C-alpha positions as CSV (number, residue, x, y, z in Angstrom):
1,X,73.0,101.4,109.2
2,X,75.5,104.0,108.4
3,X,78.1,103.4,110.9
4,X,77.9,99.8,109.5
5,X,79.0,100.9,105.9
6,X,81.6,103.5,107.4
7,X,83.2,100.4,109.4
8,X,82.8,97.9,106.3
9,X,84.7,100.5,104.4
10,X,87.4,101.5,106.9
11,X,88.2,97.3,107.1
12,X,88.3,97.2,103.6
13,X,90.7,100.1,103.3
14,X,92.8,98.8,105.7
15,X,93.0,95.9,104.2
16,X,94.1,97.6,101.5
17,X,97.1,99.4,102.9
18,X,98.4,95.9,104.5
19,X,98.1,94.0,101.4
20,X,100.3,97.3,100.1
21,X,102.5,96.6,102.3
22,X,103.0,92.8,101.8
23,X,103.7,94.1,98.3
24,X,106.1,96.5,99.1
25,X,108.0,94.2,101.1
26,X,108.9,91.8,98.4
27,X,110.8,94.4,96.2
28,X,114.1,94.1,97.2
29,X,116.4,97.0,98.1
30,X,119.9,96.7,98.5
31,X,119.8,95.8,101.8
32,X,119.3,92.4,102.9
33,X,116.1,91.7,105.2
34,X,114.6,88.4,105.9
35,X,111.0,89.3,104.4
36,X,112.5,88.9,101.0
37,X,112.3,85.1,101.3
38,X,109.2,84.7,102.6
39,X,106.9,83.9,99.0
40,X,109.9,81.7,98.1
41,X,108.4,77.7,98.5
42,X,110.3,74.8,98.5
43,X,109.4,71.2,97.4
44,X,109.6,69.7,101.3
45,X,108.6,65.9,100.9
46,X,106.1,66.6,97.7
47,X,104.6,69.7,99.2
48,X,105.6,73.6,98.3
49,X,106.6,74.8,101.7
50,X,108.0,78.6,102.3
51,X,111.4,78.7,103.2
52,X,111.0,80.2,106.8
53,X,108.9,77.2,107.4
54,X,111.3,74.6,106.7
55,X,114.8,76.9,107.7
56,X,115.9,79.5,110.2
57,X,116.3,82.7,107.9
58,X,119.1,85.1,109.7
59,X,121.1,88.3,108.9
60,X,124.4,87.3,108.7
61,X,125.2,91.1,107.7
62,X,123.9,94.1,105.9
63,X,123.9,92.3,102.3
64,X,123.8,88.7,103.3
65,X,120.7,86.9,104.3
66,X,121.7,83.2,106.5
67,X,119.3,80.2,105.6
68,X,119.7,77.3,107.8
69,X,117.6,74.7,106.9
70,X,116.4,72.5,109.9
71,X,117.1,69.3,108.0
72,X,120.5,68.4,106.2
73,X,119.4,66.9,103.2
74,X,116.8,70.1,102.5
75,X,120.4,72.5,101.9
76,X,120.4,72.1,97.9
77,X,116.6,72.2,97.7
78,X,116.6,75.3,99.5
79,X,119.4,76.9,97.8
80,X,117.7,75.9,94.1
81,X,114.2,77.2,95.3
82,X,116.2,80.8,96.0
83,X,118.0,80.5,92.9
84,X,114.8,79.7,90.6
85,X,113.0,82.8,92.3
86,X,112.0,85.6,90.6
87,X,114.6,87.8,92.9
88,X,117.4,87.4,91.0
89,X,119.5,86.0,94.0
90,X,122.4,83.7,93.6
91,X,122.8,81.6,96.9
92,X,126.3,79.8,97.7
93,X,126.3,76.9,100.2
94,X,129.0,76.6,102.8
95,X,128.2,73.7,105.0
96,X,124.8,73.6,106.2
97,X,124.2,77.3,105.7
98,X,123.1,79.0,102.3
99,X,124.3,82.3,102.6
100,X,122.3,84.8,100.0
101,X,124.4,87.8,99.2
102,X,122.4,91.0,97.9
103,X,124.2,92.4,95.0
104,X,124.2,95.7,94.6
105,X,121.3,97.5,92.6
106,X,122.5,99.1,89.5
107,X,121.0,102.9,88.6
108,X,118.6,101.1,85.7
109,X,117.4,98.4,88.1
110,X,116.4,101.0,90.9
111,X,114.5,102.9,88.2
112,X,112.6,100.3,86.9
113,X,111.7,98.9,90.7
114,X,110.9,102.3,91.3
115,X,108.3,102.1,88.3
116,X,107.0,98.9,89.8
117,X,106.3,100.4,93.6
118,X,104.6,103.4,91.7
119,X,102.1,101.1,90.0
120,X,101.8,98.9,93.4
121,X,100.8,102.1,95.1
122,X,98.3,103.2,91.9
123,X,97.0,100.3,92.3
124,X,96.6,100.5,96.2
125,X,95.0,104.2,95.4
126,X,92.1,103.0,92.7
127,X,91.2,99.6,95.3
128,X,90.8,102.4,97.9
129,X,88.3,104.8,95.8
130,X,86.9,102.1,94.7
131,X,85.6,101.1,98.6
132,X,84.8,104.5,98.1
133,X,82.4,104.3,95.6
134,X,81.0,101.0,96.8
135,X,80.5,102.7,100.2
136,X,78.7,105.5,98.4
137,X,76.5,103.6,96.4
138,X,75.5,101.5,99.6
139,X,74.6,104.9,101.2
140,X,72.6,105.9,98.4
141,X,70.7,102.6,98.0
142,X,70.1,103.3,102.3
143,X,68.5,106.9,101.3
144,X,66.4,105.6,98.1
145,X,65.0,102.9,100.7
146,X,64.3,105.6,102.9
147,X,65.9,104.1,105.9
148,X,68.3,107.1,106.3
149,X,67.5,111.0,105.9
150,X,69.2,112.9,103.5
151,X,71.3,115.2,105.6
152,X,72.6,112.5,107.2
153,X,73.5,110.4,104.1
154,X,75.7,113.6,103.1
155,X,77.2,113.7,106.3
156,X,78.4,110.3,106.1
157,X,79.6,110.7,102.4
158,X,81.8,113.6,103.8
159,X,82.9,111.0,106.5
160,X,84.1,108.4,104.2
161,X,85.5,110.9,101.7
162,X,88.0,112.0,104.8
163,X,88.5,108.2,105.1
164,X,89.6,107.6,101.6
165,X,91.8,110.9,101.8
166,X,93.5,110.0,105.2
167,X,94.1,106.1,103.5
168,X,95.4,107.8,100.1
169,X,97.9,109.6,102.3
170,X,99.1,107.2,103.6
171,X,99.7,105.0,100.8
172,X,101.6,108.2,99.3
173,X,103.5,107.6,102.7
174,X,104.8,104.3,102.4
175,X,105.3,105.1,98.8
176,X,108.2,107.8,99.4
177,X,109.3,105.8,102.2
178,X,110.0,103.0,99.6
179,X,111.3,105.0,96.6
180,X,114.0,106.7,99.1
181,X,114.9,103.0,100.5
182,X,115.5,102.0,96.9
183,X,117.5,105.3,95.9
184,X,119.6,105.0,99.0
185,X,123.1,103.3,97.9
């Protein structure tokens, strides 16, 4: 039973880290990367569809993303979807290709993005701590029902705390990498 509680807690903490990684990928730096357009949807025959499912997304150079729709008539819709997104990008069509240049970030914008990154990190830390709280509560319930001994429950709590510390350190590491990426010019 204790092993099950630990395993569940670890799985939930890993999911929290994955969610943070996904959220940090959406925050753009000065460099282009294809994952930036993953959450943008295009109206594809009445169905909202992610850009990578209607077009080939590639890097033209370090600051430009190239989007080549598989159907020529989708070019305008893809360009409009990228322009209307919350990323503040200004795409331009050249024949079949939609070129998306990444504007250089201003110092002010970099600081705003770092605040967003820190907020995301704090949310991830809180989520990890909530998982710890739930696991410890579950262990105490097992102790109350006399399904485990006190020393087993104490040892399991220590293991869950170590697990929590390790995942929070991982969150901090991810934040440091993203902040360094944002501050690089």
